[in-house]
GUZA-134348 format. One record per residue (C-alpha): x, z, y; residue number from 0. Coordinates in nm, 4 decimals. Layout:
! GUZA-134348
east/up/north/i
X/Z/Y/NUM;
...
This chain:
! GUZA-134348
east/up/north/i
-4.7185/3.3271/7.7842/0;
-4.8648/3.0364/7.6098/1;
-4.5158/2.8635/7.6583/2;
-4.3360/3.2014/7.5516/3;
-4.5407/3.2155/7.2316/4;
-4.4667/2.8228/7.1727/5;
-4.1029/2.9138/7.2536/6;
-4.0866/3.1994/6.9972/7;
-4.2509/2.9789/6.7327/8;
-4.0197/2.7027/6.7856/9;
-3.7290/2.9888/6.7572/10;
-3.8762/3.0955/6.4201/11;
-3.9426/2.7642/6.3256/12;
-3.5671/2.6597/6.3755/13;
-3.4403/2.9394/6.2153/14;
-3.6300/2.9291/5.8877/15;
-3.4748/2.5604/5.8679/16;
-3.1758/2.6655/5.9330/17;
-3.2081/2.9127/5.6306/18;
-3.3824/2.6432/5.4344/19;
-3.0800/2.4297/5.4682/20;
-2.8221/2.6709/5.4056/21;
-2.9603/2.7790/5.0737/22;
-2.9890/2.3975/4.9606/23;
-2.5939/2.3583/5.0596/24;
-2.5129/2.6644/4.8448/25;
-2.7743/2.5195/4.5496/26;
-2.5730/2.1909/4.5480/27;
-2.2352/2.3758/4.5741/28;
-2.3429/2.5889/4.2879/29;
-2.4564/2.2956/4.1082/30;
-2.1179/2.1131/4.1484/31;
-1.9456/2.3486/4.0259/32;
-2.1194/2.3917/3.7244/33;
-2.0833/2.0360/3.6416/34;
-1.7495/2.0443/3.6962/35;
-1.7318/2.3039/3.4758/36;
-1.9093/2.1070/3.1903/37;
-1.6584/1.8106/3.2493/38;
-1.4035/2.0403/3.1665/39;
-1.5072/2.1557/2.8499/40;
-1.6239/1.8374/2.7637/41;
-1.2387/1.7215/2.8420/42;
-1.1432/2.0200/2.6607/43;
-1.3187/1.9538/2.3376/44;
-1.2469/1.6042/2.3445/45;
-0.8654/1.6695/2.3956/46;
-0.9099/1.8852/2.0663/47;
-1.0899/1.6273/1.8713/48;
-0.7809/1.3943/1.9406/49;
-0.5254/1.6537/1.8379/50;
-0.7055/1.7597/1.5263/51;
-0.7416/1.4148/1.4109/52;
-0.3692/1.3457/1.4671/53;
-0.2978/1.6895/1.3336/54;
-0.5040/1.5825/0.9917/55;
-0.3087/1.2264/0.9906/56;
0.0078/1.3943/1.0125/57;
-0.0755/1.6279/0.7524/58;
-0.1717/1.3691/0.4969/59;
0.1333/1.1470/0.5485/60;
0.3334/1.4584/0.5352/61;
0.1709/1.5744/0.2085/62;
0.2061/1.2117/0.0814/63;
0.5663/1.1631/0.1553/64;
0.6390/1.5273/-0.0038/65;
0.4912/1.4015/-0.3353/66;
0.6576/1.0555/-0.3193/67;
1.0202/1.1643/-0.2734/68;
1.0721/1.2714/-0.6151/69;
1.0213/0.8841/-0.7284/70;
1.2787/0.7419/-0.4884/71;
1.5735/0.9397/-0.6884/72;
1.6231/0.9121/-1.0708/73;
1.8438/1.1279/-1.3220/74;
2.0786/0.9625/-1.5336/75;
2.2925/1.0855/-1.8094/76;
2.6377/1.0031/-1.9579/77;
2.6660/0.9779/-2.3456/78;
2.9414/0.8953/-2.5517/79;
2.8541/0.5943/-2.7251/80;
3.0250/0.4889/-3.0494/81;
2.9977/0.0933/-3.1011/82;
3.0669/0.0917/-3.4471/83;
3.0298/-0.2258/-3.6140/84;
2.8459/-0.1130/-3.9423/85;
2.6444/0.1341/-3.7375/86;
2.5199/-0.1904/-3.5463/87;
2.4593/-0.4315/-3.8335/88;
2.7388/-0.6276/-3.7020/89;
3.0383/-0.8125/-3.9478/90;
3.3360/-0.7032/-3.6987/91;
3.5020/-0.9991/-3.8974/92;
3.3202/-1.2840/-3.7739/93;
3.4077/-1.5632/-3.5274/94;
3.3575/-1.4954/-3.1671/95;
3.0240/-1.7360/-3.1185/96;
2.8837/-1.5844/-3.4631/97;
2.9366/-1.2175/-3.3348/98;
2.8071/-1.2877/-3.0121/99;
2.4889/-1.3541/-3.1458/100;
2.4999/-1.1085/-3.3707/101;
2.5456/-0.8487/-3.0637/102;
2.2010/-0.9741/-2.9466/103;
2.0034/-0.8914/-3.2608/104;
2.2180/-0.5479/-3.3314/105;
2.0733/-0.2187/-3.4243/106;
2.1098/-0.0453/-3.1119/107;
1.8866/0.2493/-3.1602/108;
2.0547/0.3331/-3.5015/109;
2.3812/0.3331/-3.3556/110;
2.2577/0.5511/-3.0343/111;
2.0821/0.8057/-3.2654/112;
2.3888/0.8391/-3.4547/113;
2.6183/0.8598/-3.1368/114;
2.3696/1.1553/-3.0195/115;
2.3435/1.3479/-3.3293/116;
2.7635/1.3571/-3.3021/117;
2.7432/1.5012/-2.9154/118;
2.5450/1.8074/-3.0535/119;
2.6540/1.9338/-3.3856/120;
2.4558/2.2583/-3.4678/121;
2.6549/2.6227/-3.4651/122;
2.6590/2.6064/-3.8393/123;
2.8246/2.2681/-3.8815/124;
2.5328/2.1474/-4.0702/125;
2.3090/1.8337/-3.9648/126;
2.0217/1.8612/-3.7641/127;
1.6908/1.8923/-3.8860/128;
1.4440/1.5780/-3.8528/129;
1.2515/1.7827/-3.6087/130;
1.5387/1.8617/-3.4085/131;
1.6542/1.4790/-3.4386/132;
1.2843/1.4078/-3.2823/133;
1.3299/1.6277/-2.9908/134;
1.6771/1.5276/-2.9135/135;
1.6093/1.1374/-2.8969/136;
1.2856/1.1895/-2.6969/137;
1.5267/1.3563/-2.4221/138;
1.6327/0.9873/-2.3519/139;
1.4574/0.6788/-2.2042/140;
1.3228/0.4072/-2.4304/141;
1.5092/0.2081/-2.2296/142;
1.8290/0.3460/-2.3144/143;
1.9016/0.1020/-2.6400/144;
1.8746/-0.1743/-2.4107/145;
2.1024/-0.0408/-2.1434/146;
2.3579/-0.0083/-2.4403/147;
2.2628/-0.3315/-2.5457/148;
2.3602/-0.4876/-2.2053/149;
2.6779/-0.2993/-2.2132/150;
2.7875/-0.4481/-2.5194/151;
2.7216/-0.7950/-2.4601/152;
2.8851/-0.7822/-2.1103/153;
3.1917/-0.6449/-2.2499/154;
3.2714/-0.7384/-2.5955/155;
3.5753/-0.5706/-2.6279/156;
3.3989/-0.2256/-2.6806/157;
3.3203/-0.3024/-3.0284/158;
3.4464/-0.0425/-3.2729/159;
3.5061/0.1768/-2.9637/160;
3.3928/0.4574/-2.8113/161;
3.2916/0.4685/-2.4710/162;
3.0747/0.6732/-2.1756/163;
2.7784/0.4899/-2.0861/164;
2.4887/0.6263/-1.8133/165;
2.1512/0.5965/-1.9068/166;
1.8026/0.7075/-1.8154/167;
1.6622/1.0493/-1.8885/168;
1.3343/1.0609/-2.0026/169;
1.0544/1.1151/-1.7482/170;
0.9711/1.4641/-1.8658/171;
1.3177/1.5679/-1.8612/172;
1.3376/1.4033/-1.5005/173;
1.0326/1.5906/-1.3803/174;
1.1830/1.9091/-1.5341/175;
1.5138/1.8841/-1.3542/176;
1.3141/1.7571/-1.0260/177;
1.1206/2.0628/-1.0538/178;
1.3638/2.3116/-1.0502/179;
1.3143/2.4979/-1.3584/180;
1.5731/2.7609/-1.4575/181;
1.8285/2.6344/-1.6722/182;
1.7959/2.6673/-2.0383/183;
1.4192/2.7710/-1.9479/184;
1.1468/2.5957/-2.1767/185;
0.8490/2.4062/-1.9529/186;
0.7066/2.0507/-1.8453/187;
0.6569/1.9290/-2.2354/188;
1.0129/2.0552/-2.3033/189;
1.0507/2.3016/-2.5869/190;
1.3294/2.5778/-2.5621/191;
1.5785/2.3660/-2.7899/192;
1.5608/2.0609/-2.5657/193;
1.5790/2.2732/-2.2518/194;
1.9126/2.4355/-2.3690/195;
2.0550/2.0690/-2.4507/196;
1.9550/1.9674/-2.0817/197;
2.1624/2.2700/-1.9895/198;
2.4500/2.1756/-2.2174/199;
2.4723/1.8559/-2.0545/200;
2.4318/1.9694/-1.6742/201;
2.7174/2.2036/-1.7635/202;
2.9483/1.9095/-1.8485/203;
2.8406/1.7358/-1.5589/204;
2.6952/1.4805/-1.7590/205;
2.3835/1.4462/-1.5593/206;
2.3348/1.3151/-1.1948/207;
2.0459/1.2312/-0.9672/208;
2.1064/0.8433/-0.8401/209;
1.8766/0.6404/-0.5978/210;
1.5777/0.4743/-0.7958/211;
1.6449/0.0954/-0.6890/212;
1.4499/0.0319/-1.0059/213;
1.1215/0.1227/-0.8133/214;
1.1629/-0.1589/-0.5991/215;
1.3176/-0.4017/-0.8520/216;
1.1217/-0.3356/-1.1809/217;
0.7190/-0.4288/-1.2630/218;
0.4725/-0.1759/-1.4303/219;
0.5636/-0.0115/-1.7434/220;
0.3734/0.2438/-1.9899/221;
0.7143/0.4447/-1.9278/222;
0.6871/0.6301/-1.5955/223;
1.1063/0.6240/-1.5609/224;
1.0773/0.2450/-1.5484/225;
0.7413/0.1643/-1.3660/226;
0.8376/0.0072/-1.0607/227;
0.6173/-0.1910/-0.8004/228;
0.8321/-0.5517/-0.7729/229;
0.5167/-0.7299/-0.9372/230;
0.2449/-0.5740/-0.7702/231;
0.4284/-0.6126/-0.4206/232;
0.4680/-0.9854/-0.5073/233;
0.1388/-1.0361/-0.6171/234;
0.0094/-0.8921/-0.3051/235;
0.2283/-1.1015/-0.0557/236;
0.0866/-1.3767/-0.2695/237;
-0.3086/-1.2774/-0.2493/238;
-0.2506/-1.2548/0.1099/239;
-0.1093/-1.5871/0.1476/240;
-0.3982/-1.7660/-0.0179/241;
-0.6219/-1.5133/0.2212/242;
-0.4594/-1.6159/0.5202/243;
-0.4164/-1.9760/0.4402/244;
-0.7994/-2.0223/0.3869/245;
-0.9360/-1.7486/0.6230/246;
-0.7753/-1.8349/0.9502/247;
-0.8327/-2.1941/0.9922/248;
-1.1855/-2.1776/0.8722/249;
-1.2484/-1.8436/1.0606/250;
-1.1635/-2.0142/1.3904/251;
-1.3064/-2.3612/1.3080/252;
-1.6474/-2.1786/1.2537/253;
-1.5848/-1.9537/1.6000/254;
-1.5136/-2.2696/1.8142/255;
-1.7930/-2.4577/1.6362/256;
-2.0682/-2.1943/1.7134/257;
-1.9446/-2.0905/2.0148/258;
-1.8158/-2.4528/2.2372/259;
-2.0367/-2.7278/2.0374/260;
-2.3337/-2.5824/1.8304/261;
-2.6713/-2.6351/2.0017/262;
-2.8667/-2.3166/2.0786/263;
-3.1839/-2.3415/1.8402/264;
-3.3161/-2.1534/1.5367/265;
-3.0559/-2.2913/1.2663/266;
-2.7455/-2.1710/1.4502/267;
-2.9468/-1.8237/1.5235/268;
-3.0096/-1.8156/1.1504/269;
-2.6498/-1.8619/1.0948/270;
-2.5256/-1.5982/1.3197/271;
-2.8128/-1.3484/1.1813/272;
-2.6364/-1.4013/0.8256/273;
-2.2274/-1.3872/0.9577/274;
-2.3342/-1.0852/1.0917/275;
-2.4795/-0.9536/0.8082/276;
-2.2083/-1.0757/0.5693/277;
-1.9496/-0.7936/0.7508/278;
-2.1864/-0.5284/0.6236/279;
-2.1696/-0.6163/0.2432/280;
-2.0110/-0.4143/0.0250/281;
-1.6884/-0.5686/-0.1309/282;
-1.7653/-0.5413/-0.4681/283;
-2.0486/-0.8240/-0.4383/284;
-1.7754/-1.0445/-0.3298/285;
-1.5966/-0.9599/-0.6457/286;
-1.9317/-1.0261/-0.8223/287;
-1.9875/-1.3576/-0.6549/288;
-1.6238/-1.4516/-0.7291/289;
-1.6527/-1.3552/-1.1432/290;
-1.9677/-1.5418/-1.1241/291;
-1.9121/-1.8674/-0.9493/292;
-1.5136/-1.8983/-0.8655/293;
-1.4442/-1.7875/-1.2762/294;
-1.7323/-1.8790/-1.5124/295;
-1.8214/-2.2027/-1.3174/296;
-1.4886/-2.3601/-1.1810/297;
-1.2906/-2.2265/-1.4102/298;
-1.0140/-2.0663/-1.2107/299;
-0.7587/-1.8336/-1.4011/300;
-0.8610/-1.4562/-1.4002/301;
-0.6562/-1.2227/-1.2303/302;
-0.4610/-1.4810/-1.0255/303;
-0.3414/-1.4743/-0.6646/304;
-0.5459/-1.7394/-0.5894/305;
-0.8948/-1.6159/-0.7149/306;
-0.7936/-1.2895/-0.5269/307;
-0.7392/-1.5049/-0.2323/308;
-1.0560/-1.6790/-0.2231/309;
-1.2798/-1.3775/-0.2879/310;
-1.0881/-1.2119/0.0247/311;
-1.1145/-1.4979/0.2017/312;
-1.5131/-1.4688/0.1920/313;
-1.5184/-1.1329/0.2791/314;
-1.2970/-1.1388/0.5480/315;
-1.4113/-1.4621/0.7147/316;
-1.7512/-1.2645/0.8756/317;
-1.4724/-1.0235/1.0521/318;
-1.2599/-1.3117/1.2202/319;
-1.5486/-1.5402/1.3002/320;
-1.6730/-1.2415/1.5008/321;
-1.3810/-1.1458/1.6734/322;
-1.2836/-1.4897/1.7211/323;
-1.6209/-1.5734/1.8952/324;
-1.5455/-1.2636/2.1373/325;
-1.2112/-1.3495/2.2241/326;
-1.3696/-1.7191/2.3024/327;
-1.6738/-1.6132/2.4788/328;
-1.3952/-1.3789/2.6810/329;
-1.2775/-1.7179/2.8447/330;
-1.3768/-1.7593/3.2254/331;
-1.6308/-2.0105/3.2653/332;
-1.4449/-2.1638/3.5643/333;
-1.1698/-2.2634/3.3431/334;
-1.4331/-2.4818/3.1275/335;
-1.5768/-2.6182/3.4651/336;
-1.2450/-2.6782/3.6049/337;
-1.1410/-2.8978/3.3191/338;
-1.4471/-3.0676/3.2833/339;
-1.4524/-3.1714/3.6637/340;
-1.1118/-3.3381/3.6439/341;
-1.2191/-3.5575/3.3713/342;
-1.1555/-3.3670/3.0576/343;
-1.3840/-3.4550/2.7397/344;
-1.5206/-3.1236/2.5673/345;
-1.2726/-3.1763/2.3012/346;
-0.9683/-3.1434/2.5394/347;
-1.1243/-2.8841/2.7227/348;
-1.2004/-2.6636/2.4112/349;
-0.8310/-2.7183/2.2362/350;
-0.5992/-2.7253/2.5548/351;
-0.7776/-2.4601/2.7516/352;
-1.0257/-2.2536/2.5708/353;
-0.8239/-2.1967/2.2554/354;
-0.4959/-2.1355/2.4429/355;
-0.6644/-1.8597/2.6082/356;
-0.8523/-1.7109/2.3236/357;
-0.5343/-1.6971/2.1383/358;
-0.4437/-1.3554/2.1576/359;
-0.8062/-1.1958/2.0696/360;
-0.8451/-1.4627/1.7717/361;
-0.4833/-1.3108/1.6169/362;
-0.5720/-0.9911/1.6740/363;
-0.9287/-1.0241/1.4988/364;
-0.7437/-1.2658/1.2068/365;
-0.4762/-0.9623/1.1267/366;
-0.7796/-0.6900/1.1167/367;
-0.9125/-0.8969/0.8785/368;
-0.5903/-0.9204/0.6489/369;
-0.5152/-0.5606/0.7174/370;
-0.8913/-0.4683/0.5629/371;
-0.7988/-0.7592/0.2817/372;
-0.4958/-0.5450/0.1921/373;
-0.6567/-0.2272/0.1170/374;
-0.9294/-0.3669/-0.1068/375;
-0.9469/-0.2665/-0.4774/376;
-1.3075/-0.3436/-0.5983/377;
-1.3287/-0.7086/-0.5553/378;
-1.0263/-0.7592/-0.7280/379;
-1.1220/-0.5038/-1.0350/380;
-1.4231/-0.7497/-1.0635/381;
-1.2046/-1.0749/-1.1277/382;
-0.9670/-0.8925/-1.3718/383;
-0.6553/-0.8401/-1.1435/384;
-0.7047/-0.4617/-1.2784/385;
-0.5075/-0.6077/-1.5958/386;
-0.1650/-0.4322/-1.6908/387;
0.0820/-0.6932/-1.5773/388;
0.4520/-0.6846/-1.6636/389;
0.6023/-1.0342/-1.5444/390;
0.6678/-1.0956/-1.1909/391;
0.4352/-1.3320/-1.0666/392;
0.5994/-1.6609/-1.0113/393;
0.3132/-1.8875/-0.8240/394;
-0.0431/-1.8001/-0.7232/395;
-0.1990/-1.9457/-1.0403/396;
0.0255/-1.6698/-1.2636/397;
-0.1418/-1.3449/-1.3646/398;
-0.0820/-1.0359/-1.1218/399;
-0.2148/-0.7411/-0.9873/400;
-0.1839/-0.6040/-0.5994/401;
-0.0593/-0.2292/-0.4846/402;
-0.3909/-0.1127/-0.4453/403;
-0.4820/-0.1685/-0.7628/404;
-0.1523/-0.0544/-0.9055/405;
-0.2318/0.2902/-0.7499/406;
-0.5510/0.3201/-0.8912/407;
-0.3994/0.2539/-1.2533/408;
-0.0992/0.4707/-1.1376/409;
-0.3248/0.7748/-1.0585/410;
-0.5392/0.7740/-1.3540/411;
-0.2252/0.8051/-1.5920/412;
-0.1469/1.1508/-1.7436/413;
0.2092/1.1539/-1.7280/414;
0.3439/1.3687/-1.4147/415;
0.5745/1.1710/-1.3107/416;
0.3145/0.8580/-1.2471/417;
0.2283/1.1140/-0.9698/418;
0.5427/1.0752/-0.7288/419;
0.5039/0.6745/-0.8136/420;
0.1435/0.7061/-0.7146/421;
0.2225/0.8698/-0.3763/422;
0.5498/0.6592/-0.3235/423;
0.3446/0.3232/-0.3428/424;
0.0946/0.4070/-0.0982/425;
0.3977/0.5035/0.1392/426;
0.4984/0.1310/0.0851/427;
0.0975/0.0415/0.1010/428;
0.1024/0.1551/0.4476/429;
0.4329/0.0409/0.5478/430;
0.3210/-0.2857/0.4878/431;
-0.0353/-0.2018/0.6870/432;
0.1614/-0.0943/0.9800/433;
0.4168/-0.3843/0.9745/434;
0.1052/-0.6437/0.9720/435;
-0.0535/-0.4398/1.2675/436;
0.3195/-0.4464/1.4758/437;
0.3189/-0.8474/1.3907/438;
-0.0458/-0.8501/1.5590/439;
0.0668/-0.6366/1.8378/440;
0.4319/-0.8634/1.9303/441;
0.1875/-1.1719/1.8513/442;
-0.0853/-1.0766/2.1170/443;
0.1915/-0.9771/2.3676/444;
0.3534/-1.2966/2.3562/445;
0.0646/-1.5024/2.3937/446;
-0.0614/-1.2986/2.6652/447;
0.2549/-1.3728/2.8375/448;
0.2237/-1.7056/2.7856/449;
């Protein structure tokens, strides 16, 4: 009986153990299923975040592009210009050499006004009122008289003749046509009479839309139809050239010294802490530093690419040093040990083995620093690069501005046409940034293959 009882107890214990084991397996299975569900949910949330971010970028670029498109074409008008000598205050009987000098100083504005008054006579045959004359002349760009001047100087035989000349329309008229207002309808700072004149010109097929080459070939102007980015783009390239010329060798040299040659003591720890802190300093502080020291103490010219490049060098140096040190540190120690074991000096190991291996990472860090400098505005505002510059800079000491500052100035302008110019300049800046990043990718892949 005792054996039977013991056997029954053993059977009950084994059955209880099997039940416990089965329930534990079910719990693990259920827990695993819940973890997989959480993983799928997290994956879906991450995918949604990526797609949402990409969608926002697409919307932003699409919006900028849509606003920028009007800046890439411009309306011109054909007028019948009378190059009468008496209208131009030119003595037609003078010698050819004297006539050429008189053409350069002729009164083209007066001749243009008189030619326009003949093109738009009143129904009653009376001359236009003074108010109508002012409104008529406002339809055409302020650069029209210079276009007429260049035409006559190029072809002097047009003197005392009436010819057709294409000139730019005013920015308000250009915006009026681009907005697609109904023909003859007043709007966008155009009166009913001005709209009727535009309708008359369009009906006579005297207005046409052309690609706006002057946006890329002209410098800044207070007249929107004449403003371009050539001066700002040239200033940007000169400033980045100075920045790259100074920051790249200094940053790489500093990273090599700190990582390969500097002793590990409190002094180098202090330098490393300050480099890391400088990377987080607001950019406007570097602008104040450039204004106080580079301009006021050393006397370098204001609003020059040289000063802008030095200021941006100070700002990008921490980024280049940190990224270069990370690339140098990633080189396997076995390469250094093998070179030293074969009798190479510390300098030979650094420049013949370590630096070539770290070049892809160093180049990437340098390009990131240059791309950061490309979009900076605050430090350049402090050193005077916010000035209105008409001339295209030819050297690093000429007065200049840069694309971000040009965008800042145009965005603050009240004229409607500057909105499209601002968006178009942003597209050019983004394109330049894309080219810099693609260059970094190509150079990195090239050196990685080597």
